C-alpha positions in Angstrom: -62.4 -103.9 -74.2 -60.0 -105.3 -71.6 -57.0 -104.8 -73.8 -57.9 -101.1 -74.2 -58.3 -100.6 -70.5 -55.1 -102.4 -69.8 -53.2 -100.2 -72.3 -54.6 -97.1 -70.8 -53.7 -98.3 -67.3 -50.1 -99.0 -68.3 -49.8 -95.5 -69.8 -51.2 -93.8 -66.8 -49.0 -95.7 -64.4 -45.9 -94.9 -66.4 -47.0 -91.2 -66.6 -47.5 -90.9 -62.9 -44.3 -92.7 -61.9 -41.9 -91.4 -64.5 -42.9 -87.7 -65.1 -41.2 -86.6 -61.9 -38.1 -88.5 -62.8 -38.0 -87.1 -66.3 -38.3 -83.6 -64.8 -35.5 -84.3 -62.3 -33.2 -85.8 -65.0 -33.7 -82.7 -67.3 -32.9 -80.4 -64.4 -29.7 -82.0 -63.3 -26.3 -83.1 -64.6 -24.9 -86.5 -64.1 -21.1 -87.2 -64.0 -19.5 -90.1 -65.8 -22.3 -91.0 -68.3 -21.0 -89.5 -71.5 -19.0 -91.5 -74.0 -16.4 -88.7 -74.2 -15.2 -87.4 -70.8 -12.6 -85.0 -69.6 -11.8 -83.8 -66.1 -9.3 -81.6 -64.4 -8.8 -81.5 -60.6 -6.4 -79.0 -59.0 -5.4 -78.0 -55.5 -3.0 -75.1 -55.6 -2.1 -74.9 -51.9 -1.1 -77.0 -49.0 -0.9 -74.2 -46.4 -3.4 -72.1 -44.5 -1.5 -68.8 -44.2 -4.1 -66.9 -42.2 -4.1 -69.6 -39.5 -0.3 -70.0 -39.7 -0.7 -73.7 -40.6 1.7 -75.4 -43.0 1.5 -78.6 -44.9 -2.1 -79.4 -44.0 -3.8 -82.4 -45.6 -7.1 -80.6 -46.2 -6.8 -79.3 -49.8 -4.8 -82.2 -51.3 -7.0 -84.6 -49.5 -10.1 -83.1 -51.1 -8.4 -83.3 -54.6 -7.7 -87.0 -54.0 -11.3 -87.6 -52.8 -12.7 -86.1 -56.0 -10.2 -88.1 -58.1 -11.4 -91.4 -56.5 -15.1 -90.3 -57.0 -14.5 -89.8 -60.7 -12.8 -93.2 -61.0 -15.8 -94.7 -59.2 -18.3 -93.4 -61.8 -16.4 -94.5 -64.8 -13.5 -92.1 -65.5 -10.2 -93.6 -66.5 -6.8 -92.0 -65.6 -6.4 -91.0 -69.2 -9.5 -88.9 -68.9 -8.4 -87.1 -65.7 -5.8 -84.4 -65.3 -4.8 -84.4 -61.7 -2.8 -81.5 -60.2 -1.9 -82.1 -56.6 0.2 -79.6 -54.5 1.3 -81.3 -51.3 4.8 -80.0 -50.7 6.0 -81.0 -47.2 3.2 -83.5 -46.9 4.2 -87.0 -48.2 1.2 -88.9 -46.7 -2.4 -87.9 -47.3 -5.4 -89.9 -46.1 -8.8 -88.3 -46.8 -11.1 -91.1 -45.4 -9.2 -92.4 -42.4 -8.5 -95.9 -43.6 -4.8 -95.4 -42.9 -3.8 -95.8 -46.5 -1.7 -93.1 -48.3 -4.1 -91.9 -51.0 -1.2 -90.2 -52.8 0.3 -93.6 -53.6 -3.0 -94.8 -55.2 -3.4 -91.8 -57.6 -2.0 -91.2 -61.0 -0.9 -87.6 -60.6 -0.1 -85.6 -63.7 1.3 -82.4 -62.1 2.8 -82.4 -58.6 4.1 -79.8 -56.2 6.1 -77.2 -58.1 4.6 -78.4 -61.4 1.2 -77.2 -60.1 1.5 -73.8 -61.6 -0.6 -71.2 -63.4 1.3 -71.9 -66.6 0.6 -75.6 -66.5 -3.0 -75.1 -65.6 -3.5 -72.8 -68.5 -1.8 -75.4 -70.8 -3.9 -78.3 -69.5 -7.2 -76.4 -69.8 -6.4 -75.0 -73.2 -5.6 -78.4 -74.5 -8.8 -79.9 -73.0 -10.9 -77.2 -74.5 -9.4 -77.6 -78.0 -9.6 -81.4 -78.0 -13.1 -81.9 -76.6 -16.1 -82.7 -78.8 -19.6 -81.3 -79.0 -21.1 -84.1 -76.8 -18.2 -84.3 -74.3 -18.6 -84.1 -70.6 -16.2 -81.8 -68.9 -15.6 -81.5 -65.2 -13.4 -78.8 -63.7 -12.8 -78.8 -59.9 -10.6 -76.1 -58.4 -9.6 -76.3 -54.7 -7.7 -73.2 -53.6 -7.6 -70.1 -51.5 -9.7 -67.3 -52.8 -8.9 -63.6 -52.4 -10.0 -60.2 -53.5 -7.7 -58.5 -56.0 -8.7 -55.1 -57.2 -12.3 -55.7 -56.1 -12.4 -59.0 -58.0 -12.3 -62.5 -56.6 -9.4 -64.6 -57.8 -8.0 -68.0 -56.8 -4.3 -68.2 -55.9 -1.2 -70.4 -55.9 1.4 -70.8 -53.1 3.9 -69.1 -55.4 1.8 -66.0 -55.4 0.2 -66.4 -58.8 -3.5 -65.5 -59.2 -6.2 -66.5 -61.7 -9.2 -64.4 -62.5 -12.5 -65.6 -64.0 -11.7 -63.7 -67.2 -8.5 -65.6 -67.6 -10.2 -68.9 -66.9 -12.8 -68.2 -69.5 -10.1 -67.3 -72.1 -8.6 -70.7 -71.7 -12.0 -72.5 -71.8 -13.8 -70.5 -74.5 -13.0 -73.0 -77.4 -15.2 -75.6 -75.6 -18.0 -76.7 -77.8 -20.0 -79.0 -75.5 -23.0 -77.8 -73.5 -22.2 -80.2 -70.6 -19.5 -78.4 -68.5 -19.5 -78.8 -64.8 -17.4 -76.2 -62.9 -16.9 -76.7 -59.2 -15.2 -74.0 -57.2 -14.0 -74.8 -53.7 -12.4 -71.7 -52.2 -13.4 -68.6 -50.1 -15.6 -66.1 -51.8 -16.0 -68.5 -54.7 -19.5 -67.3 -55.9 -18.0 -63.9 -56.4 -15.4 -65.4 -58.8 -17.9 -65.8 -61.6 -19.7 -62.6 -60.8 -23.0 -63.9 -62.3 -21.4 -64.4 -65.7 -21.9 -67.8 -67.3 -20.2 -68.1 -70.6 -20.3 -71.9 -70.7 -23.4 -74.0 -70.6 -23.7 -76.6 -67.8 -23.7 -76.6 -64.0 -21.8 -74.3 -61.6 -21.3 -75.0 -57.9 -19.7 -72.7 -55.5 -18.6 -73.6 -52.0 -19.3 -70.1 -50.5 -20.9 -66.8 -51.1 -18.9 -63.7 -52.3 -18.4 -62.6 -48.7 -17.8 -65.8 -46.7 -15.0 -68.3 -46.1 -14.8 -71.9 -47.2 -14.4 -74.4 -44.3 -11.8 -77.2 -44.5 -10.5 -79.7 -41.9 -7.5 -82.0 -41.6 -6.4 -85.2 -39.8 -9.6 -85.4 -37.7 -9.0 -88.9 -36.6 -11.2 -88.5 -33.4 -14.4 -88.0 -35.5 -17.1 -90.6 -34.6 -17.8 -93.3 -37.1 -21.1 -91.9 -38.4 -19.6 -88.5 -39.1 -16.4 -90.0 -40.5 -18.6 -91.9 -43.1 -19.8 -88.5 -44.3 -16.7 -86.3 -43.9 -13.7 -88.7 -43.8 -10.9 -87.1 -41.8 -9.8 -84.4 -44.1 -11.2 -82.2 -46.8 -13.9 -79.6 -47.6 -16.9 -79.4 -45.2 -19.2 -78.8 -48.2 -17.6 -80.7 -51.0 -16.6 -83.8 -49.2 -20.3 -84.9 -48.7 -21.0 -83.6 -52.2 -18.5 -86.0 -53.8 -19.8 -88.8 -51.7 -23.1 -88.6 -53.5 -21.4 -88.2 -56.9 -19.7 -91.5 -56.1 -23.1 -93.1 -55.7 -24.2 -91.9 -59.1 -26.3 -89.0 -58.0 -26.7 -85.8 -60.0 -24.8 -82.6 -59.4 -27.9 -80.8 -58.1 -28.9 -83.5 -55.7 -25.3 -83.8 -54.5 -25.2 -80.0 -53.9 -28.3 -80.1 -51.7 -26.8 -83.0 -49.7 -23.5 -81.2 -49.2 -25.3 -78.1 -48.1 -27.4 -80.0 -45.6 -24.2 -81.6 -44.1 -22.5 -78.2 -44.0 -25.4 -76.8 -41.9 -25.0 -79.5 -39.3 -21.2 -79.0 -39.0 -21.8 -77.1 -35.8 -22.9 -80.4 -34.3 -19.7 -82.1 -35.6 -17.1 -79.6 -34.6 -16.6 -79.4 -30.9 -12.9 -78.6 -30.7 -11.6 -75.5 -29.0 -9.5 -74.4 -31.9 -12.5 -74.1 -34.3 -14.9 -72.7 -31.7 -15.0 -69.3 -33.5 -15.7 -71.0 -36.8 -18.9 -72.8 -35.9 -21.2 -70.0 -36.9 -19.3 -69.6 -40.2 -20.8 -72.9 -41.4 -24.3 -71.3 -41.2 -23.1 -68.2 -43.2 -21.0 -70.0 -45.8 -24.0 -70.4 -48.2 -22.9 -72.6 -51.1 -24.7 -71.9 -54.4 -25.7 -73.8 -57.5 -26.6 -72.6 -61.0 -27.6 -74.3 -64.3 -26.8 -72.5 -67.5 -28.8 -73.9 -70.4 -28.3 -73.3 -74.1 -31.3 -71.9 -75.9 -31.3 -74.9 -78.2 -31.9 -78.4 -76.8 -28.9 -80.6 -76.5 -30.5 -84.0 -77.4 -27.4 -86.0 -76.4 -27.2 -84.5 -72.9 -31.0 -85.0 -72.5 -30.7 -88.7 -73.4 -27.8 -89.2 -71.1 -29.7 -87.6 -68.2 -32.8 -89.8 -69.0 -30.9 -93.1 -68.7 -32.1 -93.6 -65.1 -35.6 -92.7 -66.1 -35.5 -95.4 -68.8 -34.5 -98.0 -66.3 -37.4 -96.9 -64.0 -39.9 -97.1 -66.9 -38.7 -100.6 -67.9 -39.2 -101.8 -64.3 -42.7 -100.4 -64.0 -43.6 -101.7 -67.5 -42.4 -105.2 -66.4 -44.5 -105.1 -63.3 -47.7 -104.0 -65.1 -47.1 -106.4 -67.9 -46.8 -109.3 -65.5 -50.1 -108.4 -64.0 -51.7 -108.8 -67.4 -49.7 -111.8 -68.7 -50.5 -114.0 -65.7 -54.3 -113.8 -66.1 -53.9 -114.3 -69.9 -51.8 -117.4 -69.4 -54.3 -118.9 -66.8 -57.2 -118.3 -69.2 -55.4 -119.9 -72.1 -54.5 -123.0 -70.0 -58.2 -123.4 -68.9 -59.5 -122.9 -72.4 -57.0 -125.4 -73.8 -58.1 -128.0 -71.1 -61.7 -127.6 -72.0 -60.9 -127.9 -75.7 -59.1 -131.2 -75.1 -61.9 -132.4 -72.9 -64.7 -131.9 -75.5 -62.7 -132.8 -78.6 -62.8 -130.2 -81.4 -64.2 -126.7 -81.2 -67.6 -127.8 -82.6 -68.3 -130.0 -79.6 -68.4 -127.1 -77.2 -70.4 -124.7 -79.3 -73.6 -125.5 -77.3 -71.8 -125.0 -74.0 -71.0 -121.7 -72.3 -67.5 -121.0 -73.5 -64.9 -119.5 -71.1 -64.0 -116.3 -72.9 -61.3 -113.9 -72.0 -64.0 -111.3 -71.2 -65.8 -113.8 -68.9 -62.6 -114.7 -67.1 -61.3 -111.2 -66.5 -64.6 -109.8 -65.5 
């Protein structure tokens, strides 16, 4: 009777504790957990032409931040294609530690080599060579613009890329685990609610609002610097902080959005006075596109943290049962030794497991 009750108790505890975690895992994407991984990071500008600012750290800093985040969650340099445009800016520090983050990165395409042609080649090769269970991360940091009523992202040389072109390059992808992160103005309008690839999509801004960046903010207080560093994207810098900690894309999105909404408390400079309300209007967005069939591999990868939680709970519950069992066995063995063989205690009230536990 006790064993049945204990088994039922273990099952109920596991159910209560782990069901929310199972639902959370199935509703999110985790970066760095697949056996086969491919990532491409690109920043295609180093200027802010509308503000007449040249050679600003913000965009290359955010690319380098994402690069280090991917390395922290298990990506190797051979699994990352890094395209960094930093012409006129030979020192980039995204977190304020005084170290040149350019010197620490293995950059594949740099400055003039960060071009539309090389981006097309890199993405086409990635799409062709990735397997059905691969994890693919694509992070684009750029300036967005409207071209013939369509949102595009741009290069400093004047080239533009539309969503249709991007999908043409990526269409051979077979995996259902694609994470596309778009960090430029009007970025939600770039995809125009068309999701050809299965996975997670995150946009930094709505189709009608700008994407806030900052650069060389060395005077930021220590608490805010831990969240934003000193250069990068107001939304995506906190986002990548949580990815570094092993959190899911959806959880990281909500964290990045919450930090964006408090940017008005962080930004007190005169220059950015007119931009404070823009943080409230930026409105990042998140979307999961699932396949109609269940991708078992992706599900198991997402449930890895759930399995760890279940094992921990099972160990605790098992300990609560094993300890009384061990104590009962020791007491029973002592009585057996005291009265000789089993026959000598048949006329005494035996200490049964049921007696002990009840």
